[in-house]
C-alpha positions in Angstrom: -9.5 0.0 6.8 -10.2 2.1 9.9 -10.5 5.8 10.5 -10.6 7.6 13.8 -10.6 11.2 15.1 -10.4 11.8 18.8 -9.8 14.7 21.1 -6.5 14.8 23.0 -8.3 15.3 26.4 -10.7 12.4 26.2 -10.6 9.3 28.4 -10.6 7.2 25.3 -7.3 8.5 23.9 -5.0 5.9 25.3 -7.3 2.9 24.4 -7.8 4.4 20.9 -4.0 4.8 20.4 -3.4 1.2 21.5 -6.2 0.0 19.2 -4.7 1.9 16.3 -1.2 0.6 16.9 -2.5 -3.0 17.1 -4.5 -2.5 13.9 -1.4 -1.1 12.1 0.7 -4.0 13.4 -1.8 -6.4 11.9 -1.5 -4.7 8.5 -4.8 -2.6 8.6 -4.8 0.6 6.7 -5.4 3.1 9.5 -6.1 6.9 9.4 -5.9 8.4 12.9 -6.0 12.0 13.9 -5.8 13.7 17.4 -7.5 17.0 17.9 -6.0 19.1 20.6 -8.1 21.1 23.1 -11.5 20.2 21.8 -14.5 18.7 23.5 -15.5 15.0 23.4 -17.8 14.5 20.4 -16.7 18.0 19.1 -17.8 17.0 15.6 -21.5 17.6 16.7 -20.8 21.3 17.5 -20.6 24.3 15.3 -16.8 24.7 15.6 -14.2 25.2 12.9 -12.4 22.1 14.1 -15.7 20.1 13.7 -16.0 21.1 10.0 -12.4 20.2 9.3 -12.8 16.8 11.1 -16.0 16.0 9.2 -14.4 17.0 5.9 -11.5 14.6 6.7 -13.9 11.8 7.7 -15.9 12.4 4.4 -12.7 12.3 2.4 -11.6 9.0 4.1 -14.9 7.3 3.5 -15.2 8.6 0.0 -11.7 7.4 -0.8 -12.1 4.0 0.8 -15.6 3.4 -0.7 -14.3 4.4 -4.1 -11.6 1.8 -3.8 -14.1 -0.8 -2.6 -16.5 0.1 -5.4 -13.7 -0.1 -8.0 -12.6 -3.6 -6.7 -16.3 -4.7 -6.7 -16.8 -3.6 -10.3 -13.6 -5.3 -11.4 -14.7 -8.6 -9.7 -18.2 -8.3 -11.2 -16.8 -7.6 -14.7 -14.5 -10.6 -14.4 -17.4 -12.8 -13.4 -19.5 -11.7 -16.4 -16.5 -12.4 -18.7 -16.2 -15.9 -17.3 -19.9 -16.5 -17.7 -19.7 -15.4 -21.3 -16.9 -17.8 -22.0 -18.9 -20.7 -20.5 -21.6 -20.2 -23.1 -19.3 -20.3 -26.1 
C-alpha cells in the first residue's frame, strides 16, 4: 500500500508519477493525488487545501491500518484456535 499527495508545480512530480505507475504495475494498492497551484509541503500551512489533504491522508491511513489490524486479529485468532486443538 502506498499513498502520496504532491503539488503539481513541484520538481518531484515526474519522479513521483513514475514511481506510482511502477508500483501499480507491480500490483501495489496506490492512492495518489495531485494538488494544483499549491506550495511544496503545503500540508504544513494553514490553507484549505492543506486541511483537505491531511483529511485524505488520515482516511487512507485509517482505512489501511484498519484492514491490517483486522488481518492481524484474524491470524492471531487462528493461531489461538490451533493451539487449543493441540492441547486436546
